[in-house]
C-alpha positions as CSV (number, residue, x, y, z in Angstrom):
1,M,83.4,-117.5,-133.5
2,P,87.1,-116.7,-133.0
3,L,88.2,-118.3,-136.2
4,G,91.6,-116.5,-136.1
5,A,92.3,-117.9,-132.7
6,I,91.4,-121.4,-133.9
7,F,93.7,-121.1,-137.0
8,A,96.5,-119.6,-134.9
9,G,96.2,-122.5,-132.4
10,V,96.4,-125.1,-135.1
11,G,99.4,-123.3,-136.7
12,F,101.1,-123.0,-133.4
13,A,100.5,-126.7,-132.7
14,A,101.9,-127.6,-136.2
15,C,105.1,-125.5,-135.6
16,L,105.4,-127.0,-132.1
17,A,105.1,-130.6,-133.5
18,V,107.6,-129.9,-136.2
19,G,110.0,-128.4,-133.8
20,I,109.7,-130.9,-131.0
21,L,109.6,-134.0,-133.2
22,H,112.3,-132.6,-135.7
23,L,110.0,-133.4,-138.6
24,D,112.0,-130.9,-140.7
25,H,115.1,-133.1,-140.5
26,L,113.7,-136.4,-141.7
27,P,116.0,-138.2,-144.1
28,V,113.3,-138.8,-146.6
29,G,110.9,-136.5,-148.5
30,F,107.2,-137.1,-148.9
31,C,106.3,-134.9,-151.8
32,V,104.7,-137.1,-154.5
33,F,104.7,-134.2,-157.0
34,K,108.4,-133.6,-156.6
35,S,109.2,-137.4,-156.8
36,L,107.2,-137.6,-160.1
37,T,108.3,-134.3,-161.7
38,G,111.6,-133.4,-160.1
39,L,110.1,-130.0,-159.4
40,P,109.0,-128.7,-156.0
41,C,105.3,-128.4,-155.4
42,P,103.8,-125.0,-154.2
43,T,104.0,-126.1,-150.6
44,C,107.5,-127.7,-150.6
45,G,109.6,-126.3,-147.8
46,S,106.6,-125.6,-145.5
47,T,107.6,-128.1,-142.9
48,R,111.1,-126.7,-142.9
49,A,109.7,-123.2,-142.7
50,F,107.6,-124.3,-139.6
51,G,110.7,-125.7,-138.1
52,R,112.5,-122.4,-138.5
53,L,109.6,-120.5,-137.1
54,F,109.7,-122.8,-134.1
55,L,113.3,-121.7,-133.6
56,L,112.3,-118.1,-134.2
57,D,114.5,-117.9,-137.3
58,L,112.3,-115.7,-139.5
59,P,114.8,-115.2,-142.3
60,G,115.3,-119.0,-142.4
61,A,111.6,-119.6,-142.5
62,L,111.1,-117.1,-145.3
63,A,113.9,-118.7,-147.3
64,M,112.3,-122.1,-147.0
65,N,108.9,-121.1,-148.1
66,P,108.0,-117.4,-148.1
67,L,104.3,-117.9,-148.6
68,A,103.9,-120.5,-145.9
69,A,105.9,-118.5,-143.4
70,S,104.0,-115.3,-144.2
71,V,100.6,-117.0,-143.9
72,A,101.7,-118.6,-140.6
73,L,102.7,-115.2,-139.2
74,G,99.5,-113.6,-140.5
75,L,97.4,-116.2,-138.9
76,F,99.3,-115.8,-135.6
77,A,98.6,-112.0,-135.6
78,W,95.0,-112.7,-136.5
79,G,94.8,-115.2,-133.6
80,L,96.3,-112.7,-131.1
81,A,93.8,-110.0,-132.3
82,D,90.9,-112.5,-131.9
83,L,92.1,-113.5,-128.4
84,A,92.3,-109.8,-127.4
85,L,88.8,-109.2,-128.7
86,L,87.5,-112.4,-127.1
87,T,87.8,-110.8,-123.7
88,R,85.1,-108.4,-124.8
89,G,82.9,-111.1,-126.3
90,R,83.8,-110.2,-129.9
91,S,85.9,-111.6,-132.7
92,L,87.5,-110.2,-135.8
93,A,85.3,-110.2,-138.9
94,V,86.1,-109.1,-142.4
95,D,83.4,-108.3,-144.9
96,V,84.4,-107.5,-148.5
97,S,82.5,-106.4,-151.5
98,P,82.4,-108.7,-154.5
99,P,85.1,-106.7,-156.5
100,V,87.4,-106.7,-153.5
101,G,86.8,-110.4,-153.0
102,L,87.7,-111.0,-156.7
103,A,90.9,-108.9,-156.3
104,L,91.8,-110.9,-153.2
105,R,91.4,-114.2,-155.0
106,V,93.5,-113.0,-157.9
107,T,96.1,-111.8,-155.5
108,A,96.1,-115.1,-153.7
109,V,96.6,-117.1,-157.0
110,A,99.4,-114.7,-158.0
111,A,101.1,-115.1,-154.6
112,V,100.9,-118.9,-154.9
113,L,102.4,-118.8,-158.5
114,L,105.2,-116.3,-157.5
115,N,106.0,-118.5,-154.4
116,W,106.1,-121.6,-156.6
117,A,108.4,-119.8,-159.0
118,Y,110.7,-118.9,-156.1
119,L,110.7,-122.5,-154.9
120,V,111.6,-123.8,-158.3
121,Y,114.4,-121.2,-158.6
122,A,115.7,-122.0,-155.1
123,A,115.4,-125.8,-155.8
124,R,113.5,-126.4,-152.6
């Protein structure tokens, strides 16, 4: 199953919707966490990052939410690779050992926490 292509398609559709409907320029915010605490949540700025990606403004997207922009670009690359392999009846598969899986999970949690620290610092 070309999971990367599916994820890339959904991400592309999200960026397209944000860009065409200008969802990144709405006059109100919808972050319940931010309205309750005054702090940005770990995903704050993602919509604005998608809007910047729609405009092909990579520095702007990374400034809005580095993790969301990086994940979106990674999924896009994965999707392109899956589409290329799909012509041969294959798809990208990643098998990792339990220690590598643990390291990847720890890295993911650290990335979310570092991204969140950046968002708080940048007052997103």
